[in-house]
N, C-alpha and C positions, 0 to 999 in steps of 0.2 A: 444375483448383486439385486438390496430392497428397492425400487426404484423413489420410494420416499430420501434413502443414503446419498447415491447414485447421483440425488436433483437438488442436494443440501452441496455435494461434489463440483456441482458438475460448474462451477463457474470461477473454481479456483484452479478444477484440469484443465480448460479448453486457454484458461492464458497461457498456463504454462506450458501448452500442444502450440500454439501464436507461438512462442518466444525459441521454441524446439522449430518449428519453422522453419523460421527466420533466420535461425544459424546453421539449419545444415543446409540450407540454400542457398544462404551465406551471401542475402540481400545487402545490399549496402547503404551507406547513404544517400537516402536521394533516389531511395530502388524505391517500382512500386510494388508494392504485395497484389497476392490476390483477390477478387473481387468477396465484397460479403457473400454474396451466395456458394463460390465458388469453395471460399472457404468451411462456410456450415456443409455442403459437400464432402469434400475432405475428409471431416473432419466428426463427421454425422453426427450433425446438434443442431439445434438449430437454431435459425436466422436471428433469434430474439437474443440469444445467447450469447449471438458471434458481438455483432452488435455490442450489445454489453462492456465482454471482454475488452474489443477493439476505443470503446470510449476510457476505458480507462488506460490503458493503453500510452491513448495522448493527453490523456492528463499525464502522464507520467512524463509525459517529455518526448517518447518513445519511435512514437509517428503522426501523422502531419495527416488529415482528412481535406482535399482538395476541391471542394463542388465541381462535381461536373468530372471532374479529373480524376479521384479516386484515391485512394490512401496509398502513402510515402514514408517510408522510413527516415524519418530524424533522428538529430545532434541537438538532445535539450544541449549538452556543455558550451555551444553555441549560439545558446540565446546572452544578448547582451547584457540582459541585468547579470545571468549567471555568473558574467565576467565581471563585472562591477564589483560585483562581492566580492567573488571569489577575489581580488584585486584587496580591498578594503580587508578583511581577516586574514592574507598574510600578514598585513603592516601593523595588526594590533597587537600589543605583550601581552597583551591577556585573554590573547581570542580563543582560547581550549571553554575556560572559564563564558564566558557568552558565545559560542557553541551552543554550550550545553542548557544556557539559559534560554535563548531563545529557542531550540529545539522545543524541550519544553515549552513553554508557551504553543507553541501553534498544535502544537502534540492534545493539552488539553485542550486548547481552540474547537481543533475540532474532533475532540469528546464530545464535549458541552454542545455546538451543533448536531450532531446528531439524536444528544438525547432531547435535545427541543427540535425536535423534527419525525414527526409519528411517520412516516412511510419511509424513511432512514433508519428510524428502530425496527420495525418490520422484516427487512429487507435475511435472506432466510441464509446470505452468507456469514453470519453470528453466529445461529446450530452449526453452520459448517465448521469455522470454527475450533468451536466446541466440541467439537466427534472429534475432531483432528488433537488440540489438545487433550483431549485424554483417550486416543490409541495411536498418538504416535512422537514423535521429534519434532517441533516446532521451530523451529530460528523468529527470535528476536523482533528482525523489522518488519516479517511476512503484516503479523494484522497489523502496527500502527501504521505502517505502510497502505494497509488495505484503508484505514478509517481517513488517514490523508484523502489518497483517492472520492471515496465518498463522500465526505463533507463538504465536498465541490469547488474550494478554493486554489484554483488551479496556481495562483501567485503563492500563495502559501507553499501549497506541493514540490513548485520550483527552488524556492528557498530551502526548500528543508531538505529539497534532496542536493547542495548546496553542502548545506551545513554538517551533513551526515558522513560528507566529504571526507569535512577537518575532523571530526570530532571522535576518530579513531574508529575499532573495531569493533566495539561491547556490541554492540547487536548484530551482530552475523554471527553469533552464537547462539545455542538452541535453548532454549530456557528448562533451570533445573524444575523437580516437585511443585515448593510453592511458587514460584514463580507464575506456576499454568495453575495453582488456587490461585492467585490473588486476579488471573485472568477471567480466570471462568463467573470468576464473580463481577467483575469488573465489565465483561459481556453481559452477562444477564441483569447486574444495572442500567446498564445502558440503555436493553430492547424494554426496559421499565421502563423509559428514560429521566430515572433516575440522575438528576447530573452531577449533586450533590458527595452523592456514596458511590459513581463512577468515580469523579475524579479521585475521591481516594482512595478504591484500589488501586488507581494509577500510581500515585502514590506511592503504596504500598509496593509495587510491581519495584519502583526506582529503589527503592533503602533495598531492596534484596536484589536487583541487579547489581545496585555500584557495591554490596556488600560482597558482592559474587566476584567484584573485580581487583580487589585490593589485595 
């Protein structure tokens, strides 16, 4: 395998392997995960790569790092804010419309944050996603979730996960060729720091996705 291509895919692959390890070893909520060093040895990757993947899983609310103790599997659904928002959403008559509007606002804000932050624009994960879009099937939610994680808005990420639960299933479908084209242009704009153009391609993608759901 080309070392450059392997590097671009490393981050996504390590997250997948970590999730698979949790599943295979049946780690229960509250259970302790192997150390960073042990994970690096078992997965045959560098510790910095493991550290970045663990940070993403922590932002997702799937794990919790306790200083001096280690890393533990958590359950984001037990977060008090999630419970309060869940109750609110379920009681509102126009909740579904509000869910879509709020979720889209969070996603646009994350795109803007990355466009305005130079070191985030330069992350190799964007090249990895472009490569995936060109070569394989891609779930809609995969890229959106990574953008929320990398924008580093923990509260926004938790709210987004909750909203996604009540918004139906469109994000769990694969992108078609037109959607992929829009996303490749979006990611290129993001890497160039062009906020206006990136948001424009995001809006184009929303129209394509909603058209596909009609």
